[in-house]
C-alpha positions as CSV (number, residue, x, y, z in Angstrom):
1,M,-74.2,27.1,61.2
2,M,-76.0,23.8,61.7
3,P,-75.1,21.0,59.3
4,L,-77.8,19.8,57.0
5,A,-76.7,16.2,57.2
6,T,-76.8,14.8,60.7
7,G,-76.1,11.4,62.1
8,E,-74.7,8.3,60.5
9,T,-77.7,8.0,58.2
10,G,-77.1,11.4,56.7
11,E,-80.7,12.6,57.3
12,F,-81.7,15.8,55.5
13,S,-82.5,18.5,58.1
14,P,-83.2,22.0,56.7
15,P,-82.2,25.2,58.4
16,S,-84.3,26.0,61.4
17,I,-85.4,29.2,63.2
18,T,-84.0,27.6,66.4
19,E,-80.5,28.5,65.1
20,F,-81.3,32.1,66.1
21,F,-82.1,31.1,69.7
22,P,-79.1,29.0,70.8
23,P,-78.7,27.7,74.4
24,A,-76.9,29.8,77.0
25,V,-73.1,29.3,77.2
26,L,-72.3,31.6,80.1
27,F,-74.1,32.7,83.3
28,E,-77.1,30.5,82.6
29,G,-80.1,31.4,84.7
30,T,-78.9,34.9,85.6
31,V,-79.6,38.4,84.3
32,F,-76.1,38.2,82.6
33,E,-76.9,35.1,80.7
34,M,-75.1,34.9,77.3
35,N,-75.7,32.7,74.3
36,R,-73.6,32.4,71.2
37,I,-75.2,35.4,69.5
38,V,-74.6,37.7,72.4
39,L,-70.9,36.6,72.5
40,I,-70.7,37.3,68.7
41,R,-72.0,40.8,69.3
42,L,-69.4,41.4,72.0
43,L,-66.7,40.2,69.6
44,A,-68.0,42.5,67.0
45,V,-67.8,45.5,69.4
46,L,-64.3,44.4,70.4
47,A,-63.2,44.2,66.8
48,L,-64.7,47.6,66.1
49,F,-62.8,49.1,69.0
50,L,-59.5,47.4,68.0
51,V,-59.8,48.5,64.3
52,F,-60.3,52.2,65.3
53,Y,-57.7,52.0,68.1
54,F,-54.9,50.6,65.9
55,G,-56.1,52.5,62.8
56,T,-56.0,56.0,64.5
57,R,-53.5,55.9,67.3
58,R,-50.6,57.0,65.1
59,M,-52.2,59.3,62.5
60,R,-49.9,60.4,59.7
61,V,-50.3,63.2,57.2
62,V,-49.6,60.6,54.4
63,P,-51.7,57.7,55.6
64,G,-50.8,54.1,55.3
65,R,-53.2,51.5,53.8
66,F,-54.9,50.8,57.1
67,Q,-55.3,54.4,58.1
68,G,-56.3,55.3,54.5
69,A,-59.0,52.7,54.4
70,I,-60.5,53.9,57.7
71,E,-60.4,57.5,56.5
72,A,-62.0,56.6,53.2
73,I,-65.0,54.9,55.0
74,L,-65.3,57.7,57.5
75,D,-65.3,60.2,54.6
76,L,-68.0,58.2,52.9
77,V,-70.2,58.5,56.1
78,R,-69.3,62.2,56.6
79,T,-69.7,63.5,53.1
80,G,-71.9,60.8,51.4
81,I,-74.4,60.6,54.2
82,A,-74.3,63.2,56.9
83,F,-73.2,66.3,54.9
84,N,-75.1,65.3,51.8
85,V,-78.4,64.8,53.6
86,L,-78.2,67.2,56.6
87,G,-75.8,69.9,55.3
88,E,-72.5,70.7,56.9
89,K,-73.8,72.4,60.1
90,D,-76.3,69.7,61.1
91,G,-74.1,67.0,59.5
92,K,-71.3,67.8,62.0
93,R,-73.8,67.9,64.8
94,F,-75.1,64.4,64.2
95,L,-72.1,62.9,62.6
96,P,-71.0,60.9,65.7
97,L,-74.5,59.3,65.9
98,I,-74.6,58.4,62.2
99,T,-71.0,57.1,62.2
100,S,-71.6,55.0,65.3
101,I,-74.8,53.5,63.7
102,F,-73.1,52.8,60.4
103,F,-70.1,51.0,61.9
104,T,-72.1,49.1,64.5
105,V,-74.5,47.7,61.9
106,L,-71.5,47.0,59.5
107,F,-69.5,45.0,62.1
108,M,-72.5,43.2,63.4
109,N,-73.6,42.2,59.9
110,L,-70.1,41.0,58.9
111,T,-70.0,38.3,61.6
112,G,-72.5,36.4,59.4
113,I,-69.8,35.5,56.9
114,I,-66.9,34.9,59.2
115,P,-66.0,31.2,59.6
116,G,-66.6,30.0,63.1
117,L,-69.1,32.7,63.8
118,N,-71.5,32.3,60.8
119,I,-74.4,34.4,62.1
120,A,-74.9,38.1,62.1
121,G,-75.3,39.9,65.4
122,T,-78.2,41.8,63.8
123,S,-80.1,38.5,62.9
124,V,-82.0,38.5,66.2
125,I,-84.4,41.4,66.7
126,G,-82.8,42.9,69.9
127,M,-79.9,44.6,68.2
128,P,-81.8,46.0,65.2
129,L,-84.5,47.2,67.5
130,V,-82.1,49.0,69.8
131,L,-80.5,50.7,66.8
132,A,-83.8,51.7,65.3
133,L,-85.0,53.1,68.7
134,T,-81.7,55.1,68.9
135,A,-82.4,56.6,65.5
136,Y,-86.1,57.2,66.5
137,V,-85.2,59.0,69.7
138,A,-82.7,61.1,67.8
139,F,-85.4,62.0,65.3
140,I,-87.8,63.1,68.1
141,Y,-85.0,65.0,69.9
142,A,-83.9,66.9,66.8
143,G,-87.5,67.9,65.9
144,M,-88.5,68.9,69.4
145,K,-85.3,70.9,69.9
146,K,-85.4,72.7,66.5
147,H,-89.2,73.3,66.5
148,P,-90.4,72.9,70.1
149,G,-93.8,74.4,69.6
150,A,-94.5,73.1,66.1
151,F,-92.9,69.7,65.6
152,L,-95.6,67.5,66.9
153,K,-98.4,69.8,65.7
154,N,-97.1,70.0,62.1
155,S,-96.3,66.3,62.1
156,L,-99.8,65.3,63.0
157,F,-101.7,68.2,61.5
158,P,-99.8,69.1,58.2
159,P,-100.4,72.7,57.2
160,G,-102.7,73.4,54.2
161,V,-105.0,70.4,54.8
162,P,-108.7,71.2,55.1
163,W,-109.7,70.7,58.7
164,P,-112.3,68.0,58.1
165,L,-109.6,65.8,56.5
166,Y,-107.6,65.8,59.6
167,I,-109.9,63.0,60.8
168,I,-108.2,60.8,58.2
169,V,-104.8,62.5,57.8
170,T,-103.8,62.7,61.5
171,P,-104.1,59.0,62.3
172,I,-102.2,58.2,59.1
173,E,-99.4,60.7,59.9
174,F,-99.2,59.4,63.5
175,V,-98.8,55.7,62.4
176,S,-96.4,56.5,59.5
177,T,-94.2,59.0,61.3
178,F,-94.2,57.7,64.9
179,L,-94.8,54.0,64.6
180,L,-93.8,52.6,61.2
181,R,-90.4,54.3,61.0
182,P,-88.8,52.4,63.9
183,V,-90.6,49.2,62.8
184,T,-89.5,49.4,59.2
185,L,-85.9,50.2,60.2
186,T,-85.9,47.2,62.5
187,L,-87.5,44.7,60.1
188,R,-85.5,45.8,57.0
189,L,-82.2,45.1,58.7
190,L,-83.4,42.0,60.6
191,M,-85.0,40.2,57.7
192,N,-82.1,40.8,55.3
193,M,-79.7,39.2,57.8
194,V,-82.1,36.3,58.6
195,V,-82.6,35.5,54.9
196,G,-78.9,35.8,54.2
197,H,-78.1,33.3,57.0
198,F,-80.7,30.8,55.8
199,L,-79.3,30.9,52.2
200,L,-75.7,30.4,53.4
201,V,-76.7,27.6,55.7
202,L,-78.6,25.9,53.0
203,F,-75.9,26.0,50.4
204,F,-73.0,25.1,52.6
205,S,-74.9,22.3,54.4
206,S,-76.1,21.0,51.0
207,T,-72.5,20.7,49.9
208,H,-71.8,18.8,53.1
209,F,-74.7,16.5,52.5
210,F,-74.0,15.8,48.8
211,I,-70.3,15.2,49.2
212,L,-70.4,13.1,52.4
213,Y,-73.8,11.3,52.4
214,S,-75.2,11.1,48.9
215,G,-74.4,8.6,46.2
216,D,-71.6,8.8,43.7
217,I,-73.6,10.7,41.0
218,Q,-75.4,12.9,43.5
219,A,-72.1,14.0,44.9
220,L,-71.6,16.0,41.7
221,F,-74.3,18.3,42.9
222,G,-71.9,19.3,45.7
223,I,-69.8,21.1,43.0
224,G,-72.7,23.4,42.2
225,T,-73.7,24.0,45.8
226,I,-70.2,25.0,46.8
227,L,-70.0,27.4,43.9
228,F,-73.4,28.9,45.0
229,S,-72.0,29.1,48.5
230,I,-69.0,31.2,47.4
231,V,-71.2,33.4,45.3
232,F,-73.7,34.0,48.0
233,T,-70.9,34.7,50.5
234,F,-69.8,37.6,48.4
235,F,-73.4,38.6,47.9
236,E,-74.0,38.6,51.7
237,L,-70.8,40.7,52.1
238,F,-72.4,43.2,49.7
239,V,-75.7,43.1,51.6
240,A,-73.9,43.6,55.0
241,I,-72.3,46.8,53.7
242,L,-75.4,48.0,51.9
243,Q,-77.6,47.5,54.9
244,A,-75.2,49.5,57.1
245,Y,-75.3,52.3,54.5
246,V,-79.1,52.2,54.2
247,F,-79.6,52.2,58.0
248,A,-77.3,55.2,58.4
249,L,-78.8,57.0,55.4
250,L,-82.4,56.6,56.6
251,T,-81.3,57.8,60.1
252,A,-79.9,61.0,58.4
253,V,-83.1,61.3,56.3
254,Y,-85.3,61.1,59.3
255,L,-83.2,63.7,61.1
256,Q,-83.4,66.0,58.1
257,L,-87.2,65.7,58.1
258,A,-87.3,66.6,61.8
259,L,-85.1,69.6,61.2
260,A,-86.9,70.8,58.0
261,E,-88.1,74.4,58.2
262,E,-91.7,73.6,57.5
263,H,-91.9,72.3,61.1
């Protein structure tokens, strides 16, 4: 998170898009080049592994708080998303994918409010795009496997439409079904994390500016900005969880559409 006030003069420098493209810190100039955001993503994956390793290595019939919390979240994904949207049979089949997407998005999002990290792993397009393409490939796979001879045909040429209207309907169906879905999945997650980062940078850096660089009376504004900083931190926590849920839910919905009998 870049400070708003810089230098001895305390110049006002607003948040910049360059924060999402930091310089390389490891292996610069090689195919393994890593910047701060890549390292944050690796830390999120490591944290995800450790949480599930320590939370599930000694399973008990009567779970402790840690195991109980993990089981509660897993049950939310299983019953609230997979089974509720896909039914038990298909829900079990695609549960590993939906669960993986949910927790990956969640842990990547949460890095945006962790002190010292301060930016979400999903705030640069690469990670949201990979997750969206994963959901998209699963959607195509599910439809082609369930309805090998009818999936593409019925997706592009919906039954019951008078044939002259296919000139209009087919291009619309192609764009909405096969192009816009991965794009909207990517942009929805990306833009929520980008905007959340900008808001947090603005409020925390404003506090830094008002308290350390402004005059005596203007320093009082720092009280308001620090309160807004705290409020928006909790709001960003809510958004991080909500976006993980929405991404997993939409993945399940797209799979359900691919598996629907009308195909």
